[in-house]
Backbone and ligand atoms as CSV (ligand in chain L), in Angstrom:
chain,resi,resn,atom,element,x,y,z
A,1,MET,N,N,35.502,1.107,26.445
A,1,MET,CA,C,34.375,2.057,26.672
A,1,MET,C,C,34.291,3.114,25.643
A,2,PHE,N,N,35.521,3.727,25.373
A,2,PHE,CA,C,35.530,4.832,24.371
A,2,PHE,C,C,35.198,4.263,23.075
A,3,LYS,N,N,35.730,3.067,22.704
A,3,LYS,CA,C,35.476,2.512,21.433
A,3,LYS,C,C,33.998,2.256,21.251
A,4,HIS,N,N,33.315,1.703,22.338
A,4,HIS,CA,C,31.882,1.537,22.231
A,4,HIS,C,C,31.134,2.716,21.921
A,5,LEU,N,N,31.483,3.790,22.608
A,5,LEU,CA,C,30.878,5.120,22.471
A,5,LEU,C,C,31.020,5.571,21.009
A,6,LEU,N,N,32.249,5.448,20.517
A,6,LEU,CA,C,32.479,5.909,19.194
A,6,LEU,C,C,31.588,5.126,18.144
A,7,PHE,N,N,31.520,3.827,18.362
A,7,PHE,CA,C,30.808,3.090,17.443
A,7,PHE,C,C,29.264,3.461,17.499
A,8,THR,N,N,28.831,3.823,18.705
A,8,THR,CA,C,27.406,4.178,18.858
A,8,THR,C,C,27.182,5.496,18.099
A,9,LEU,N,N,28.156,6.463,18.218
A,9,LEU,CA,C,28.030,7.708,17.528
A,9,LEU,C,C,28.029,7.584,16.044
A,10,LEU,N,N,28.985,6.645,15.605
A,10,LEU,CA,C,28.970,6.486,14.090
A,10,LEU,C,C,27.687,5.909,13.601
A,11,PHE,N,N,27.151,5.042,14.368
A,11,PHE,CA,C,25.796,4.316,14.077
A,11,PHE,C,C,24.758,5.359,13.922
A,12,LEU,N,N,24.740,6.267,14.945
A,12,LEU,CA,C,23.686,7.291,14.876
A,12,LEU,C,C,23.803,8.286,13.787
A,13,LEU,N,N,25.057,8.558,13.357
A,13,LEU,CA,C,25.283,9.566,12.327
A,13,LEU,C,C,25.184,9.017,11.032
A,14,SER,N,N,25.275,7.663,10.778
A,14,SER,CA,C,25.240,7.136,9.469
A,14,SER,C,C,23.838,6.708,9.120
A,15,PRO,N,N,23.169,7.380,8.123
A,15,PRO,CA,C,21.819,6.991,7.772
A,15,PRO,C,C,21.690,5.625,7.157
A,16,ASN,N,N,22.827,5.150,6.557
A,16,ASN,CA,C,22.861,3.928,5.836
A,16,ASN,C,C,22.623,2.704,6.800
A,17,LEU,N,N,23.169,2.883,8.118
A,17,LEU,CA,C,23.222,1.748,9.011
A,17,LEU,C,C,21.876,1.602,9.745
A,18,GLN,N,N,21.056,2.710,9.638
A,18,GLN,CA,C,19.803,2.635,10.304
A,18,GLN,C,C,18.596,2.099,9.391
A,19,ALA,N,N,17.784,1.282,10.010
A,19,ALA,CA,C,16.698,0.807,9.282
A,19,ALA,C,C,15.703,1.985,9.191
A,20,LYS,N,N,15.485,2.406,7.915
A,20,LYS,CA,C,14.654,3.666,7.775
A,20,LYS,C,C,13.192,3.201,7.586
A,21,GLU,N,N,12.315,3.689,8.281
A,21,GLU,CA,C,10.860,3.510,8.127
A,21,GLU,C,C,10.385,4.879,7.665
A,22,LEU,N,N,10.017,4.919,6.376
A,22,LEU,CA,C,9.487,6.144,5.772
A,22,LEU,C,C,8.010,6.418,6.116
A,23,LEU,N,N,7.225,5.425,5.828
A,23,LEU,CA,C,5.815,5.599,6.143
A,23,LEU,C,C,5.372,4.632,7.137
A,24,GLN,N,N,4.489,4.969,8.058
A,24,GLN,CA,C,3.841,4.063,8.966
A,24,GLN,C,C,2.526,3.515,8.316
A,25,ILE,N,N,2.421,2.245,8.195
A,25,ILE,CA,C,1.363,1.637,7.493
A,25,ILE,C,C,0.406,1.131,8.631
A,26,GLU,N,N,-0.900,1.557,8.531
A,26,GLU,CA,C,-1.926,1.206,9.437
A,26,GLU,C,C,-3.036,0.506,8.744
A,27,ARG,N,N,-3.566,-0.478,9.467
A,27,ARG,CA,C,-4.759,-1.205,8.847
A,27,ARG,C,C,-4.698,-1.614,7.446
A,28,PRO,N,N,-3.723,-2.268,6.994
A,28,PRO,CA,C,-3.499,-2.719,5.631
A,28,PRO,C,C,-4.652,-3.824,5.348
A,29,TRP,N,N,-5.162,-3.778,4.129
A,29,TRP,CA,C,-6.211,-4.696,3.819
A,29,TRP,C,C,-6.178,-4.997,2.347
A,30,ILE,N,N,-5.877,-6.291,2.004
A,30,ILE,CA,C,-5.911,-6.817,0.627
A,30,ILE,C,C,-6.926,-7.834,0.658
A,31,PRO,N,N,-8.146,-7.594,0.124
A,31,PRO,CA,C,-9.184,-8.565,0.125
A,31,PRO,C,C,-8.910,-9.694,-0.835
A,32,GLU,N,N,-9.184,-10.946,-0.376
A,32,GLU,CA,C,-9.024,-12.101,-1.204
A,32,GLU,C,C,-9.926,-11.900,-2.444
A,33,ALA,N,N,-9.464,-12.298,-3.687
A,33,ALA,CA,C,-10.221,-12.138,-4.845
A,33,ALA,C,C,-10.602,-13.544,-5.326
A,34,PRO,N,N,-11.684,-13.718,-6.085
A,34,PRO,CA,C,-12.003,-15.101,-6.577
A,34,PRO,C,C,-10.961,-15.621,-7.411
A,35,PRO,N,N,-10.853,-16.900,-7.525
A,35,PRO,CA,C,-9.853,-17.568,-8.402
A,35,PRO,C,C,-9.952,-17.095,-9.825
A,36,GLY,N,N,-8.713,-16.761,-10.394
A,36,GLY,CA,C,-8.778,-16.375,-11.827
A,36,GLY,C,C,-8.938,-14.903,-11.908
A,37,ALA,N,N,-9.184,-14.122,-10.894
A,37,ALA,CA,C,-9.299,-12.719,-10.988
A,37,ALA,C,C,-8.026,-12.040,-11.417
A,38,SER,N,N,-8.068,-11.086,-12.379
A,38,SER,CA,C,-6.790,-10.585,-12.900
A,38,SER,C,C,-6.395,-9.301,-12.111
A,39,ILE,N,N,-7.267,-8.762,-11.266
A,39,ILE,CA,C,-6.863,-7.621,-10.382
A,39,ILE,C,C,-7.269,-7.837,-8.946
A,40,MET,N,N,-6.520,-7.155,-8.058
A,40,MET,CA,C,-6.856,-7.154,-6.605
A,40,MET,C,C,-6.645,-5.693,-6.219
A,41,ALA,N,N,-7.269,-5.312,-5.068
A,41,ALA,CA,C,-7.081,-3.976,-4.553
A,41,ALA,C,C,-6.312,-4.077,-3.232
A,42,ALA,N,N,-5.607,-2.925,-2.918
A,42,ALA,CA,C,-4.952,-2.922,-1.597
A,42,ALA,C,C,-5.323,-1.594,-1.016
A,43,TYR,N,N,-5.767,-1.698,0.319
A,43,TYR,CA,C,-6.165,-0.495,1.046
A,43,TYR,C,C,-5.246,-0.365,2.276
A,44,MET,N,N,-5.046,0.791,2.762
A,44,MET,CA,C,-4.297,0.997,3.941
A,44,MET,C,C,-4.236,2.563,4.274
A,45,SER,N,N,-3.793,2.798,5.499
A,45,SER,CA,C,-3.574,4.193,5.831
A,45,SER,C,C,-2.069,4.415,5.964
A,46,LEU,N,N,-1.628,5.546,5.289
A,46,LEU,CA,C,-0.269,5.829,5.257
A,46,LEU,C,C,0.001,7.118,6.056
A,47,TYR,N,N,0.933,7.006,6.984
A,47,TYR,CA,C,1.186,8.149,7.831
A,47,TYR,C,C,2.684,8.558,7.723
A,48,ASN,N,N,2.922,9.794,7.446
A,48,ASN,CA,C,4.273,10.304,7.303
A,48,ASN,C,C,4.721,10.916,8.641
A,49,PRO,N,N,5.552,10.319,9.393
A,49,PRO,CA,C,5.947,10.815,10.664
A,49,PRO,C,C,7.108,11.810,10.587
A,50,GLY,N,N,7.727,11.959,9.398
A,50,GLY,CA,C,8.789,12.877,9.197
A,50,GLY,C,C,8.483,14.287,9.002
A,51,ASN,N,N,9.464,15.137,8.687
A,51,ASN,CA,C,9.200,16.566,8.540
A,51,ASN,C,C,9.291,17.013,7.107
A,52,GLU,N,N,9.386,16.025,6.133
A,52,GLU,CA,C,9.426,16.372,4.718
A,52,GLU,C,C,8.261,15.656,4.052
A,53,LEU,N,N,7.900,16.313,2.917
A,53,LEU,CA,C,6.899,15.735,2.087
A,53,LEU,C,C,7.376,14.458,1.417
A,54,LEU,N,N,6.585,13.344,1.475
A,54,LEU,CA,C,6.972,12.182,0.812
A,54,LEU,C,C,6.091,11.970,-0.466
A,55,VAL,N,N,6.791,11.657,-1.593
A,55,VAL,CA,C,6.039,11.441,-2.858
A,55,VAL,C,C,6.371,10.010,-3.312
A,56,ILE,N,N,5.319,9.113,-3.335
A,56,ILE,CA,C,5.416,7.803,-3.923
A,56,ILE,C,C,5.320,8.033,-5.428
A,57,GLU,N,N,6.368,7.628,-6.126
A,57,GLU,CA,C,6.410,7.832,-7.566
A,57,GLU,C,C,6.089,6.652,-8.439
A,58,ARG,N,N,6.347,5.474,-7.767
A,58,ARG,CA,C,6.226,4.198,-8.478
A,58,ARG,C,C,6.029,3.139,-7.448
A,59,ILE,N,N,5.254,2.082,-7.755
A,59,ILE,CA,C,5.025,0.972,-6.945
A,59,ILE,C,C,5.227,-0.280,-7.756
A,60,ASP,N,N,6.013,-1.261,-7.262
A,60,ASP,CA,C,6.060,-2.531,-7.953
A,60,ASP,C,C,5.978,-3.676,-6.951
A,61,SER,N,N,5.842,-4.886,-7.481
A,61,SER,CA,C,5.671,-6.003,-6.563
A,61,SER,C,C,6.209,-7.268,-7.389
A,62,PRO,N,N,6.930,-8.191,-6.614
A,62,PRO,CA,C,7.356,-9.452,-7.302
A,62,PRO,C,C,6.160,-10.385,-7.532
A,63,ASP,N,N,5.016,-10.029,-6.847
A,63,ASP,CA,C,3.825,-10.936,-6.892
A,63,ASP,C,C,2.852,-10.554,-8.033
A,64,PHE,N,N,3.053,-9.364,-8.619
A,64,PHE,CA,C,2.138,-8.869,-9.663
A,64,PHE,C,C,2.908,-8.323,-10.875
A,65,LYS,N,N,2.288,-8.294,-12.011
A,65,LYS,CA,C,2.891,-7.794,-13.200
A,65,LYS,C,C,3.056,-6.248,-13.109
A,66,LYS,N,N,2.030,-5.622,-12.420
A,66,LYS,CA,C,1.990,-4.151,-12.371
A,66,LYS,C,C,1.251,-3.725,-11.233
A,67,VAL,N,N,1.642,-2.600,-10.601
A,67,VAL,CA,C,0.862,-2.054,-9.547
A,67,VAL,C,C,0.547,-0.580,-9.794
A,68,GLU,N,N,-0.701,-0.179,-9.795
A,68,GLU,CA,C,-1.073,1.186,-10.117
A,68,GLU,C,C,-1.672,1.900,-8.964
A,69,MET,N,N,-1.604,3.236,-8.932
A,69,MET,CA,C,-2.188,4.040,-7.836
A,69,MET,C,C,-3.404,4.650,-8.480
A,70,HIS,N,N,-4.605,4.409,-7.921
A,70,HIS,CA,C,-5.813,4.833,-8.505
A,70,HIS,C,C,-6.599,5.793,-7.481
A,71,LEU,N,N,-7.453,6.553,-8.199
A,71,LEU,CA,C,-8.464,7.357,-7.391
A,71,LEU,C,C,-9.772,6.995,-7.956
A,72,SER,N,N,-10.725,6.464,-7.149
A,72,SER,CA,C,-12.075,6.223,-7.573
A,72,SER,C,C,-12.854,7.534,-7.495
A,73,LYS,N,N,-13.572,7.921,-8.555
A,73,LYS,CA,C,-14.228,9.113,-8.499
A,73,LYS,C,C,-15.531,9.109,-9.386
A,74,GLU,N,N,-16.522,9.773,-9.100
A,74,GLU,CA,C,-17.739,9.810,-9.922
A,74,GLU,C,C,-17.519,10.956,-10.918
A,75,VAL,N,N,-17.580,10.526,-12.297
A,75,VAL,CA,C,-17.462,11.600,-13.327
A,75,VAL,C,C,-18.712,11.502,-14.115
A,76,ASN,N,N,-19.472,12.668,-14.120
A,76,ASN,CA,C,-20.747,12.638,-14.805
A,76,ASN,C,C,-21.673,11.558,-14.420
A,77,GLY,N,N,-21.702,11.171,-13.171
A,77,GLY,CA,C,-22.525,10.177,-12.653
A,77,GLY,C,C,-22.080,8.727,-12.912
A,78,ILE,N,N,-20.813,8.586,-13.487
A,78,ILE,CA,C,-20.304,7.207,-13.723
A,78,ILE,C,C,-19.083,7.114,-12.740
A,79,ALA,N,N,-19.032,5.972,-12.089
A,79,ALA,CA,C,-17.905,5.670,-11.194
A,79,ALA,C,C,-16.630,5.366,-12.090
A,80,LYS,N,N,-15.534,6.047,-11.863
A,80,LYS,CA,C,-14.383,5.755,-12.654
A,80,LYS,C,C,-13.222,5.666,-11.797
A,81,MET,N,N,-12.153,4.908,-12.309
A,81,MET,CA,C,-10.915,4.788,-11.574
A,81,MET,C,C,-9.849,5.536,-12.323
A,82,LEU,N,N,-9.320,6.627,-11.813
A,82,LEU,CA,C,-8.402,7.506,-12.435
A,82,LEU,C,C,-6.923,7.114,-11.958
A,83,PRO,N,N,-6.113,6.699,-12.892
A,83,PRO,CA,C,-4.732,6.391,-12.519
A,83,PRO,C,C,-4.008,7.619,-12.069
A,84,GLN,N,N,-3.230,7.501,-10.955
A,84,GLN,CA,C,-2.521,8.659,-10.370
A,84,GLN,C,C,-0.981,8.453,-10.665
A,85,LYS,N,N,-0.297,9.505,-10.970
A,85,LYS,CA,C,1.163,9.460,-11.319
A,85,LYS,C,C,1.967,9.433,-10.005
A,86,SER,N,N,1.354,9.996,-8.932
A,86,SER,CA,C,2.102,9.825,-7.661
A,86,SER,C,C,1.124,9.982,-6.495
A,87,LEU,N,N,1.630,9.602,-5.377
A,87,LEU,CA,C,0.829,9.804,-4.134
A,87,LEU,C,C,1.611,10.692,-3.265
A,88,LYS,N,N,1.023,11.802,-2.853
A,88,LYS,CA,C,1.828,12.727,-1.918
A,88,LYS,C,C,1.388,12.609,-0.561
A,89,ILE,N,N,2.256,12.424,0.472
A,89,ILE,CA,C,1.889,12.402,1.866
A,89,ILE,C,C,2.639,13.496,2.520
A,90,PRO,N,N,2.006,14.607,2.922
A,90,PRO,CA,C,2.633,15.774,3.637
A,90,PRO,C,C,3.161,15.333,4.988
A,91,PRO,N,N,4.239,16.074,5.490
A,91,PRO,CA,C,4.756,15.777,6.832
A,91,PRO,C,C,3.623,15.791,7.926
A,92,LYS,N,N,3.734,14.778,8.784
A,92,LYS,CA,C,2.784,14.658,9.927
A,92,LYS,C,C,1.268,14.480,9.481
A,93,ALA,N,N,1.144,13.983,8.269
A,93,ALA,CA,C,-0.204,13.760,7.747
A,93,ALA,C,C,-0.482,12.369,7.324
A,94,LYS,N,N,-1.678,12.092,7.090
A,94,LYS,CA,C,-2.104,10.740,6.785
A,94,LYS,C,C,-2.940,10.673,5.494
A,95,ARG,N,N,-2.656,9.645,4.723
A,95,ARG,CA,C,-3.381,9.493,3.506
A,95,ARG,C,C,-4.098,8.076,3.538
A,96,GLN,N,N,-5.405,8.166,3.388
A,96,GLN,CA,C,-6.201,6.917,3.551
A,96,GLN,C,C,-6.354,6.321,2.145
A,97,LEU,N,N,-5.990,5.101,2.014
A,97,LEU,CA,C,-6.401,4.311,0.797
A,97,LEU,C,C,-7.519,3.459,1.192
A,98,LYS,N,N,-8.712,3.804,0.573
A,98,LYS,CA,C,-9.912,3.035,1.049
A,98,LYS,C,C,-10.883,2.911,-0.189
A,99,PRO,N,N,-11.882,1.898,-0.052
A,99,PRO,CA,C,-12.802,1.790,-1.127
A,99,PRO,C,C,-13.562,3.069,-1.463
A,100,GLY,N,N,-13.679,3.452,-2.749
A,100,GLY,CA,C,-14.328,4.616,-3.184
A,100,GLY,C,C,-13.411,5.802,-3.239
A,101,SER,N,N,-12.108,5.604,-2.920
A,101,SER,CA,C,-11.196,6.829,-2.849
A,101,SER,C,C,-9.841,6.299,-3.443
A,102,TYR,N,N,-8.722,6.690,-2.882
A,102,TYR,CA,C,-7.396,6.241,-3.296
A,102,TYR,C,C,-7.307,4.864,-2.984
A,103,HIS,N,N,-6.609,4.102,-3.887
A,103,HIS,CA,C,-6.332,2.661,-3.591
A,103,HIS,C,C,-5.226,2.198,-4.480
A,104,LEU,N,N,-4.645,0.966,-4.155
A,104,LEU,CA,C,-3.597,0.508,-5.040
A,104,LEU,C,C,-4.325,-0.627,-5.877
A,105,MET,N,N,-4.017,-0.724,-7.115
A,105,MET,CA,C,-4.593,-1.692,-7.983
A,105,MET,C,C,-3.499,-2.653,-8.328
A,106,LEU,N,N,-3.673,-3.885,-7.880
A,106,LEU,CA,C,-2.662,-4.906,-8.115
A,106,LEU,C,C,-3.044,-5.740,-9.279
A,107,ILE,N,N,-2.271,-5.715,-10.416
A,107,ILE,CA,C,-2.704,-6.182,-11.698
A,107,ILE,C,C,-1.931,-7.393,-12.031
A,108,LYS,N,N,-2.662,-8.497,-12.482
A,108,LYS,CA,C,-2.143,-9.721,-12.927
A,108,LYS,C,C,-1.231,-10.402,-11.867
A,109,PRO,N,N,-1.842,-11.022,-10.896
A,109,PRO,CA,C,-1.136,-11.777,-9.848
A,109,PRO,C,C,-0.462,-13.039,-10.489
A,110,ARG,N,N,0.644,-13.380,-9.879
A,110,ARG,CA,C,1.393,-14.489,-10.449
A,110,ARG,C,C,0.727,-15.853,-10.050
A,111,LYS,N,N,-0.127,-15.772,-9.045
A,111,LYS,CA,C,-0.945,-16.983,-8.738
A,111,LYS,C,C,-2.199,-16.567,-8.043
A,112,TRP,N,N,-2.982,-17.443,-7.573
A,112,TRP,CA,C,-4.211,-17.129,-6.791
A,112,TRP,C,C,-3.833,-16.895,-5.343
A,113,PHE,N,N,-3.819,-15.733,-4.873
A,113,PHE,CA,C,-3.468,-15.494,-3.446
A,113,PHE,C,C,-4.696,-15.668,-2.560
A,114,ARG,N,N,-4.580,-16.607,-1.620
A,114,ARG,CA,C,-5.646,-16.893,-0.763
A,114,ARG,C,C,-5.492,-16.198,0.699
A,115,ASN,N,N,-6.563,-16.262,1.479
A,115,ASN,CA,C,-6.599,-15.718,2.756
A,115,ASN,C,C,-5.320,-16.106,3.551
A,116,GLY,N,N,-4.615,-15.085,4.170
A,116,GLY,CA,C,-3.489,-15.331,5.010
A,116,GLY,C,C,-2.133,-15.447,4.194
A,117,GLU,N,N,-2.169,-15.502,2.921
A,117,GLU,CA,C,-0.984,-15.548,2.136
A,117,GLU,C,C,-0.275,-14.143,2.012
A,118,PRO,N,N,1.050,-14.135,2.042
A,118,PRO,CA,C,1.830,-12.901,2.002
A,118,PRO,C,C,1.942,-12.219,0.613
A,119,ILE,N,N,1.984,-10.979,0.644
A,119,ILE,CA,C,2.191,-10.181,-0.618
A,119,ILE,C,C,3.167,-9.097,-0.332
A,120,ASN,N,N,4.167,-8.999,-1.236
A,120,ASN,CA,C,5.193,-7.904,-1.119
A,120,ASN,C,C,4.937,-6.781,-2.054
A,121,ILE,N,N,5.032,-5.563,-1.521
A,121,ILE,CA,C,4.821,-4.375,-2.329
A,121,ILE,C,C,6.037,-3.412,-2.036
A,122,ASN,N,N,6.614,-2.899,-3.028
A,122,ASN,CA,C,7.722,-1.964,-2.915
A,122,ASN,C,C,7.291,-0.469,-3.365
A,123,LEU,N,N,7.447,0.355,-2.303
A,123,LEU,CA,C,7.078,1.764,-2.627
A,123,LEU,C,C,8.429,2.546,-3.019
A,124,HIS,N,N,8.459,3.271,-4.180
A,124,HIS,CA,C,9.633,4.024,-4.573
A,124,HIS,C,C,9.324,5.417,-4.470
A,125,PHE,N,N,10.175,6.171,-3.683
A,125,PHE,CA,C,9.885,7.538,-3.473
A,125,PHE,C,C,10.667,8.512,-4.387
A,126,SER,N,N,10.148,9.760,-4.517
A,126,SER,CA,C,10.944,10.679,-5.457
A,126,SER,C,C,12.334,11.016,-4.977
A,127,ASN,N,N,12.629,10.870,-3.701
A,127,ASN,CA,C,13.931,11.147,-3.164
A,127,ASN,C,C,14.917,9.949,-3.338
A,128,GLY,N,N,14.454,8.896,-3.943
A,128,GLY,CA,C,15.307,7.737,-4.251
A,128,GLY,C,C,15.163,6.632,-3.201
A,129,ASP,N,N,14.463,6.940,-2.110
A,129,ASP,CA,C,14.308,5.911,-1.052
A,129,ASP,C,C,13.272,4.826,-1.453
A,130,LYS,N,N,13.357,3.690,-0.838
A,130,LYS,CA,C,12.486,2.564,-1.277
A,130,LYS,C,C,11.914,1.900,0.060
A,131,GLN,N,N,10.713,1.599,0.155
A,131,GLN,CA,C,10.148,0.978,1.385
A,131,GLN,C,C,9.408,-0.322,0.890
A,132,SER,N,N,9.778,-1.401,1.557
A,132,SER,CA,C,9.133,-2.655,1.236
A,132,SER,C,C,8.071,-3.003,2.196
A,133,LEU,N,N,6.858,-3.377,1.840
A,133,LEU,CA,C,5.816,-3.834,2.691
A,133,LEU,C,C,5.481,-5.224,2.614
A,134,ASN,N,N,5.363,-5.862,3.665
A,134,ASN,CA,C,4.880,-7.342,3.729
A,134,ASN,C,C,3.528,-7.323,4.185
A,135,LEU,N,N,2.576,-7.636,3.374
A,135,LEU,CA,C,1.144,-7.632,3.667
A,135,LEU,C,C,0.560,-8.933,3.568
A,136,LYS,N,N,-0.623,-9.123,4.072
A,136,LYS,CA,C,-1.308,-10.446,3.999
A,136,LYS,C,C,-2.710,-10.238,3.390
A,137,VAL,N,N,-3.085,-11.218,2.622
A,137,VAL,CA,C,-4.459,-11.267,1.993
A,137,VAL,C,C,-5.455,-11.614,3.120
A,138,LYS,N,N,-6.585,-11.019,3.034
A,138,LYS,CA,C,-7.571,-11.235,4.040
A,138,LYS,C,C,-8.946,-11.533,3.359
A,139,LYS,N,N,-9.553,-12.500,3.749
A,139,LYS,CA,C,-10.896,-12.966,3.215
A,139,LYS,C,C,-11.860,-11.887,3.684
A,140,PRO,N,N,-12.714,-11.364,2.711
A,140,PRO,CA,C,-13.731,-10.481,3.127
A,140,PRO,C,C,-14.762,-11.326,3.963
A,141,SER,N,N,-15.403,-10.582,4.879
A,141,SER,CA,C,-16.365,-11.297,5.761
A,141,SER,C,C,-17.351,-11.978,4.927
A,142,THR,N,N,-17.853,-13.204,5.385
A,142,THR,CA,C,-18.827,-14.049,4.676
A,142,THR,C,C,-20.114,-13.234,4.544
A,143,LYS,N,N,-20.441,-12.547,5.502
A,143,LYS,CA,C,-21.761,-11.797,5.509
A,143,LYS,C,C,-21.748,-10.815,4.312
A,144,LYS,N,N,-20.679,-10.136,4.197
A,144,LYS,CA,C,-20.554,-9.099,3.120
A,144,LYS,C,C,-20.557,-9.718,1.725
A,145,THR,N,N,-19.757,-10.911,1.663
A,145,THR,CA,C,-19.693,-11.581,0.368
A,145,THR,C,C,-21.075,-12.036,-0.081
A,146,MET,N,N,-21.852,-12.579,0.978
A,146,MET,CA,C,-23.109,-13.051,0.554
A,146,MET,C,C,-24.056,-11.971,0.165
A,147,LYS,N,N,-23.970,-10.814,0.837
A,147,LYS,CA,C,-24.808,-9.658,0.433
A,147,LYS,C,C,-24.491,-9.182,-0.951
A,148,CYS,N,N,-23.150,-9.167,-1.262
A,148,CYS,CA,C,-22.705,-8.786,-2.629
A,148,CYS,C,C,-23.261,-9.797,-3.695
A,149,ALA,N,N,-23.181,-11.125,-3.275
A,149,ALA,CA,C,-23.649,-12.129,-4.324
A,149,ALA,C,C,-25.171,-11.970,-4.613
A,150,THR,N,N,-25.894,-11.495,-3.676
A,150,THR,CA,C,-27.344,-11.253,-3.917
A,150,THR,C,C,-27.577,-9.797,-4.420
A,151,GLY,N,N,-26.567,-9.096,-4.850
A,151,GLY,CA,C,-26.719,-7.824,-5.468
A,151,GLY,C,C,-27.109,-6.695,-4.464
A,152,LYS,N,N,-26.819,-6.943,-3.211
A,152,LYS,CA,C,-27.164,-5.945,-2.243
A,152,LYS,C,C,-25.823,-5.384,-1.557
A,153,CYS,N,N,-24.789,-5.460,-2.325
A,153,CYS,CA,C,-23.464,-4.949,-1.812
A,153,CYS,C,C,-23.532,-3.511,-1.454
A,154,GLY,N,N,-22.959,-3.200,-0.246
A,154,GLY,CA,C,-22.861,-1.831,0.181
A,154,GLY,C,C,-24.068,-1.320,0.963
A,155,ARG,N,N,-25.089,-2.195,1.100
A,155,ARG,CA,C,-26.273,-1.716,1.845
A,155,ARG,C,C,-26.250,-2.059,3.303
L,1,CU,CU,CU,-8.473,0.775,-9.291
């Protein structure tokens, strides 16, 4: 009994033994890209449940040559994607990665990722922590794809 209690206490006190979840990922979306596409985008909502500011300093993936953090912004009437050095998520706050705003740019996939296939992304934080995400590619709805094909995307 005492031994069991001691073990429980040690477990609770040792941060290394606990599976750390740094950010809560909501509604992840990696749209399927056409075959041969050299970039894909990843969208999701990042929630920081902790009491300290979390700063994502670097992102990598075994499935892509490079992962960049971007911000889509209109500069002098021209839509641009500005690379971001970091993504800050304040305590108890949410950062939305969505079309037309912050997003992840997945560059040079190692193969054509189709609907339902898994993609791994590693977030590296300024405090040395690392969080691995297992996400899935999702086919954009046919309706939207057809609209885009006829040049009426976004309407
Ligand atoms: Cu981008």
